[in-house]
C-alpha positions in Angstrom: 48.1 -54.3 -33.7 48.3 -51.1 -35.8 46.2 -52.9 -38.4 43.5 -53.7 -35.9 43.5 -50.1 -34.6 43.2 -48.8 -38.2 40.4 -51.2 -38.9 38.5 -50.3 -35.7 38.9 -46.6 -36.5 37.7 -47.2 -40.1 34.5 -48.9 -38.9 33.9 -46.2 -36.3 34.1 -43.6 -39.1 31.8 -45.6 -41.3 29.3 -46.1 -38.4 29.3 -42.4 -37.7 28.9 -41.4 -41.3 26.0 -43.8 -41.8 24.3 -42.6 -38.6 20.8 -41.2 -39.3 21.1 -38.4 -36.8 24.5 -37.3 -38.3 23.0 -37.2 -41.8 20.0 -35.2 -40.6 22.2 -32.8 -38.7 24.3 -32.2 -41.9 21.2 -31.7 -43.9 19.9 -29.1 -41.5 23.2 -27.2 -41.5 23.3 -27.3 -45.4 19.7 -26.1 -45.5 20.3 -23.2 -43.0 23.4 -22.0 -45.0 21.4 -22.3 -48.2 18.7 -20.1 -46.7 21.4 -17.5 -45.8 22.6 -17.7 -49.4 19.0 -16.9 -50.5 18.6 -14.0 -48.1 22.0 -12.4 -48.6 22.5 -11.3 -52.2 25.3 -13.3 -53.8 28.3 -12.3 -56.0 27.9 -8.5 -55.6 30.8 -6.1 -55.3 32.2 -5.0 -52.0 30.6 -1.6 -52.2 27.1 -3.1 -52.4 27.7 -5.0 -49.1 29.2 -1.9 -47.4 26.1 0.1 -48.4 23.5 -2.5 -47.5 25.1 -4.2 -44.5 26.9 -1.5 -42.5 28.8 -2.2 -39.3 26.7 -1.5 -36.2 27.2 -2.2 -32.5 23.7 -3.8 -32.2 23.6 -7.6 -32.3 20.9 -7.4 -34.9 23.6 -6.3 -37.3 25.7 -9.4 -36.7 25.7 -9.9 -40.5 27.6 -6.8 -41.4 29.6 -6.6 -44.5 32.9 -7.5 -42.8 31.5 -10.8 -41.4 29.7 -11.5 -44.7 33.0 -11.2 -46.7 35.1 -12.9 -44.1 32.9 -16.0 -43.9 32.2 -16.0 -47.6 28.4 -15.4 -47.2 28.6 -13.3 -50.4 29.3 -16.5 -52.3 28.0 -19.2 -50.0 27.7 -22.0 -52.5 31.4 -21.9 -53.6 33.0 -21.5 -50.2 35.3 -24.3 -49.0 33.3 -25.0 -45.9 30.0 -25.3 -47.8 31.6 -27.7 -50.3 33.0 -29.7 -47.3 29.5 -30.0 -45.8 28.1 -31.2 -49.1 31.0 -33.7 -49.4 30.4 -35.0 -45.9 26.7 -35.4 -46.6 27.5 -37.1 -49.9 29.8 -39.6 -48.1 27.2 -40.1 -45.4 24.5 -41.0 -48.0 26.9 -43.4 -49.8 28.0 -45.1 -46.6 24.4 -45.5 -45.4 23.3 -46.9 -48.7 25.9 -49.6 -48.9 26.1 -50.4 -45.1 22.4 -50.3 -44.2 20.0 -49.8 -47.1 21.3 -52.4 -49.6 21.8 -55.1 -46.8 18.3 -54.5 -45.6 17.0 -55.0 -49.1 18.9 -58.3 -49.4 17.6 -59.3 -46.0 14.1 -58.6 -47.1 14.4 -61.2 -49.9 15.5 -64.0 -47.6 13.0 -66.6 -46.6 11.9 -65.9 -43.0 9.9 -68.9 -41.8 10.1 -67.6 -38.1 7.7 -64.7 -37.7 8.7 -61.4 -36.2 7.3 -61.4 -32.7 6.3 -58.3 -30.7 5.5 -56.4 -33.9 2.9 -53.7 -33.2 1.6 -53.9 -36.8 1.2 -57.6 -36.9 -2.1 -59.5 -37.3 -2.9 -63.0 -36.1 -5.7 -65.1 -37.6 -6.7 -68.7 -37.4 -8.2 -70.8 -40.2 -10.2 -73.9 -39.1 -9.1 -76.3 -41.9 -5.6 -77.4 -42.7 -4.9 -77.2 -46.5 -1.5 -75.9 -47.4 -2.1 -76.3 -51.1 -5.2 -74.1 -51.0 -3.7 -71.3 -48.9 -0.6 -71.2 -51.2 -3.0 -71.0 -54.2 -4.9 -68.1 -52.5 -1.7 -66.2 -51.7 -0.5 -66.7 -55.3 -3.8 -65.4 -56.6 -3.1 -62.1 -54.6 0.4 -61.8 -56.1 2.4 -63.0 -53.1 5.8 -64.8 -53.5 5.4 -68.0 -51.4 8.0 -70.3 -49.9 7.2 -73.5 -48.1 9.4 -75.7 -45.7 7.7 -78.6 -44.0 4.7 -77.2 -42.2 5.7 -73.6 -42.5 4.9 -71.1 -45.2 6.3 -67.6 -45.8 5.0 -65.1 -48.3 5.8 -61.5 -49.1 4.5 -58.9 -51.5 5.6 -55.3 -52.5 9.3 -55.7 -52.2 9.5 -52.7 -54.6 8.2 -50.6 -51.7 11.5 -51.3 -49.8 13.4 -49.7 -52.7 12.0 -46.2 -52.0 14.6 -45.2 -49.3 17.4 -46.6 -51.5 16.0 -44.6 -54.5 15.9 -41.4 -52.3 19.5 -41.9 -51.3 20.6 -42.6 -54.9 18.7 -39.6 -56.3 20.3 -37.3 -53.8 23.8 -38.7 -54.5 23.3 -38.3 -58.2 21.9 -34.7 -57.8 24.8 -33.7 -55.6 27.2 -35.2 -58.1 25.6 -33.1 -60.9 25.7 -30.0 -58.8 29.4 -30.5 -58.0 30.2 -31.2 -61.6 28.5 -28.0 -62.7 30.2 -26.0 -59.9 33.7 -27.1 -60.9 33.3 -27.3 -64.7 30.6 -24.8 -65.6 30.7 -21.0 -66.2 28.4 -18.1 -66.8 29.3 -15.2 -69.1 27.5 -12.0 -69.8 27.8 -10.1 -73.1 26.3 -6.8 -74.4 26.7 -6.9 -78.2 25.5 -4.3 -80.7 23.5 -5.5 -83.6 25.7 -6.8 -86.4 28.8 -7.2 -84.2 30.9 -10.4 -83.7 31.5 -11.6 -80.2 33.5 -14.2 -78.3 32.8 -15.9 -75.0 34.3 -13.6 -72.4 33.3 -11.3 -69.5 32.8 -14.1 -67.0 30.5 -13.6 -64.1 31.2 -17.1 -62.6 33.5 -19.9 -63.6 34.5 -23.3 -62.2 38.1 -24.2 -61.4 38.1 -26.8 -64.2 35.9 -25.0 -66.7 37.3 -24.3 -70.2 36.5 -21.8 -72.9 35.2 -22.8 -76.3 37.8 -20.9 -78.3 36.6 -22.4 -81.6 33.2 -20.8 -81.5 32.5 -17.2 -82.8 29.1 -15.6 -82.4 27.4 -12.8 -84.3 24.2 -10.8 -83.7 22.6 -10.8 -87.2 19.5 -8.9 -86.1 17.6 -7.5 -83.1 13.9 -6.6 -82.9 11.3 -5.6 -80.3 7.7 -6.5 -80.3 5.4 -3.9 -78.8 1.9 -4.1 -77.2 -0.9 -1.8 -78.3 0.0 0.6 -75.4 3.6 0.8 -76.6 4.9 -1.4 -73.8 7.3 -4.1 -74.7 5.9 -7.5 -75.3 9.0 -9.4 -76.3 12.5 -8.8 -77.8 14.4 -11.1 -80.1 18.0 -11.6 -81.1 19.0 -13.5 -84.3 22.3 -15.3 -83.4 24.5 -17.2 -85.7 27.5 -19.3 -84.6 30.6 -19.9 -86.7 33.7 -21.9 -86.1 37.3 -20.6 -86.4 37.2 -21.4 -90.1 34.2 -19.0 -90.5 31.9 -21.9 -91.3 28.3 -21.5 -90.3 27.3 -23.9 -87.5 23.8 -22.8 -86.5 21.5 -19.8 -86.6 18.5 -19.2 -84.4 16.3 -16.4 -83.2 16.2 -16.4 -79.4 14.0 -14.6 -76.9 13.2 -14.7 -73.2 12.6 -18.3 -72.1 13.6 -19.6 -75.5 17.5 -19.9 -75.6 19.8 -21.3 -78.2 21.5 -24.6 -77.2 24.6 -25.8 -79.0 27.2 -28.4 -77.9 26.6 -27.8 -74.1 26.5 -24.0 -74.5 23.2 -22.2 -73.8 22.6 -18.6 -75.0 19.9 -16.8 -73.1 18.2 -13.5 -74.0 18.5 -11.3 -70.9 18.3 -7.6 -71.7 18.6 -4.9 -74.4 19.8 -1.4 -74.9 20.1 1.4 -77.5 23.7 2.1 -78.3 23.8 4.9 -80.8 22.5 6.6 -84.0 23.7 6.6 -87.5 23.1 10.1 -88.8 23.5 11.4 -92.3 24.2 15.2 -92.4 24.1 16.2 -96.0 26.3 13.6 -97.6 28.3 12.8 -94.5 27.4 9.7 -92.4 28.4 9.6 -88.8 27.7 7.3 -85.9 27.2 8.7 -82.4 26.6 7.0 -79.0 23.3 7.4 -77.1 23.2 8.1 -73.4 20.5 6.5 -71.3 18.4 8.6 -68.9 15.1 8.1 -67.2 12.2 10.6 -67.6 9.2 9.8 -65.3 10.7 6.3 -64.7 10.7 5.6 -68.5 13.8 4.6 -70.3 14.9 7.3 -72.7 18.1 7.8 -74.7 19.5 11.1 -75.6 22.2 12.4 -78.0 23.6 16.0 -77.8 24.6 17.1 -81.3 26.6 20.3 -81.4 25.4 21.7 -84.7 27.3 25.0 -84.5 29.4 26.7 -81.9 26.3 28.3 -80.4 23.5 25.8 -81.2 22.9 22.3 -80.2 20.3 19.7 -81.1 19.0 17.0 -78.8 17.8 13.7 -80.2 15.5 11.8 -77.8 14.7 8.2 -78.5 12.1 6.2 -76.5 12.3 2.9 -78.3 13.5 1.0 -81.3 10.4 1.6 -83.3 9.2 4.9 -81.8 9.6 8.3 -83.2 12.7 10.4 -82.6 12.1 13.7 -80.9 14.4 16.6 -81.9 14.8 19.5 -79.4 16.8 22.7 -79.6 19.1 24.0 -76.9 16.2 26.0 -75.4 14.2 22.7 -74.8 11.7 23.5 -77.6 10.4 20.6 -79.6 11.3 21.1 -83.3 10.0 17.9 -84.9 9.2 14.2 -84.4 10.7 12.1 -87.1 11.2 8.4 -87.9 14.3 6.7 -89.3 15.1 7.6 -92.9 12.9 10.7 -92.7 14.5 14.0 -93.8 14.8 16.9 -91.3 16.1 20.3 -92.6 17.8 22.9 -90.4 19.9 25.9 -91.4 20.0 24.6 -95.0 21.4 21.3 -93.8 19.7 18.0 -94.5 19.6 15.5 -91.6 18.5 11.9 -91.8 18.5 9.4 -89.0 19.6 6.3 -90.9 19.4 3.8 -88.1 18.9 3.3 -84.4 21.7 0.9 -83.3 20.4 -1.5 -80.6 22.5 -3.9 -78.5 21.3 -7.1 -76.9 22.2 -8.7 -73.6 23.2 -12.3 -74.0 24.0 -14.7 -71.1 26.2 -17.7 -72.1 26.1 -20.6 -69.7 27.5 -24.1 -69.7 26.7 -26.6 -67.0 27.6 -30.3 -67.7 25.9 -31.3 -64.5 22.4 -30.4 -65.5 21.5 -33.8 -67.2 22.8 -35.6 -64.1 20.7 -33.3 -61.8 17.6 -34.1 -64.0 18.4 -37.8 -63.7 18.5 -37.4 -59.9 15.1 -35.6 -59.9 13.6 -38.3 -62.1 14.8 -41.1 -59.7 13.4 -39.0 -56.8 10.0 -39.0 -58.5 10.2 -42.8 -58.9 11.1 -43.1 -55.2 8.0 -41.0 -54.3 5.8 -43.3 -56.4 7.3 -46.5 -55.0 7.0 -45.3 -51.4 3.2 -45.7 -51.7 3.6 -49.4 -52.3 3.4 -51.4 -49.0 5.6 -54.3 -48.1 3.4 -57.1 -46.8 4.6 -60.3 -45.1 2.7 -63.4 -44.1 3.8 -66.4 -41.9 1.7 -69.6 -41.8 2.1 -72.8 -39.8 -0.2 -75.6 -38.7 -1.2 -76.5 -35.2 -4.0 -78.8 -34.0 -5.3 -79.4 -37.5 -5.7 -75.7 -38.2 -3.7 -73.0 -39.9 -2.2 -70.1 -37.9 -1.6 -67.0 -40.0 0.4 -64.1 -38.8 1.0 -61.0 -41.0 2.5 -57.5 -40.9 2.9 -54.5 -43.2 4.9 -51.3 -43.2 2.1 -49.1 -44.3 -1.6 -49.1 -45.3 -2.8 -51.2 -42.4 -6.5 -50.9 -43.2 -5.9 -51.8 -46.9 -3.8 -54.8 -45.8 -6.5 -56.0 -43.4 -9.0 -55.9 -46.2 -6.7 -57.9 -48.4 -6.2 -60.5 -45.6 -10.0 -60.8 -45.4 -10.2 -61.5 -49.2 -7.4 -64.1 -48.9 -9.1 -65.9 -46.1 -12.5 -65.8 -47.9 -10.9 -67.1 -51.1 -9.2 -69.9 -49.1 -12.4 -71.0 -47.4 -14.4 -70.9 -50.7 -12.0 -73.3 -52.5 -11.5 -75.5 -49.5 -15.0 -76.2 -48.3 
C-alpha cells in the first residue's frame, strides 16, 4: 500500500514538473528576478544601497536598502531561492524531455497506416488511377520514407524538424549546467599591480563555494605602456604579463590590452584599468621613490606629489599621463618648469631628475569552467533554430473503387507543402499514363 502511494506521488510530481504551464511560470519568475538583478546594482557595499535606496514611507520605495539586503537582491544570482528556481526549471526541462519529447519522437517514427482524422491542417486528394508502385516511386523521388501494408501506404518526411523542441530543451539544460558549474567553481579576482612587481591571485570579488586557488602560479608585470591619440587622449593601454610556476620557471608571457586577455590553463587575465603610483626622483646623488596622489582638475585625471624641499619651501609635481610632461610648481602656485623624465631640473644648487613615472595596471583574473559548456548549449540552440524551419510532412494513401485516396498533413509551411503535393501528383500521373 505504501509502495503504491509512493508511486502515485512520484508520478504526480513528474506530471507537475513536466507540465508546460508550470515550466512557463518558472521561466517568467526567473526572467523577472533576472530583470531585478539588472536594474539593482549587484555586489555593492551596504553604504551604497543605503545612499541610493533610502527607506521611505511611500510604496514607490518598496525596494529600500533593508528589503534589498534582506531578500538578497544585491546578489540575486547567488541567493538560495534563485538557485532553487533554476534547479526546479532544470528538473522540469529534464522531466519534460524524457516523459514527453523523446516519446513523441519515437512515436513519430512509428508506421501510422490509419490517418489522423479531424486534423485542421490535413489535405485530402483523389487520384483516378490505382498504381501503388508509381505513387511509392513518386514519394521516394521527393525524399519521403514510405511504408506499405496491403492496400495502405504511409510516408513521412522531415523527421528532423521534430527534433527542434528536444534540441531547445537540451540546449537550455546544458546552458544551465554550465552556469551552475561556473557559479560554484569559478571566481573573479581584481589586482592593482605596479610595473615590475610580482603578484599572486588574491583580492577576490566573487568566488564559488567549490572554487580553488592556483597556488602554483605567480605573475609579474614586466612592462606597462599607454598608446595616445593625436589629441593626447588615450587610445589603448597594454600590460606585458609573464607567468611562472612555484619553481620560478617561465610558463608564458603575453602583452594584453582591453578585449585581448591572456588565457592559461582555465585562468583568464583581463586588462581593466591603470593608474600612476609614484615617482622615482634623483636629488643630487640620492634616489628616492615617492607616491603620487590622484586628483581631478576640470574632470581630467591628474597626479600630484608634494615635495618638502626645505622647511619653508615645497615643490609640487603634477603628472597628467605616462608620456606627458611633468609640471613643477612652487608653493605659491607658480609654474617653474615643464620637464620630461631623465631631464635635469636645478633649484637652490640642487640637481633634480625624475628618473621614472611608476604606473600600475588593473588586472582582473577570472576562471569559469562552465563557459565551454554554456557555449555548447548556445551552439545546440542555434541548431534547434535551424531545424525548426524544417516541416514534418505525413501522407496516408489507400485504395477505394479503383482509385487512390491521399490524405496529408504538415506541422508548418502549409502553402509549400501544398505545392509539393501538386508536384507529387503531377509526377505520379506522368509516369502512370
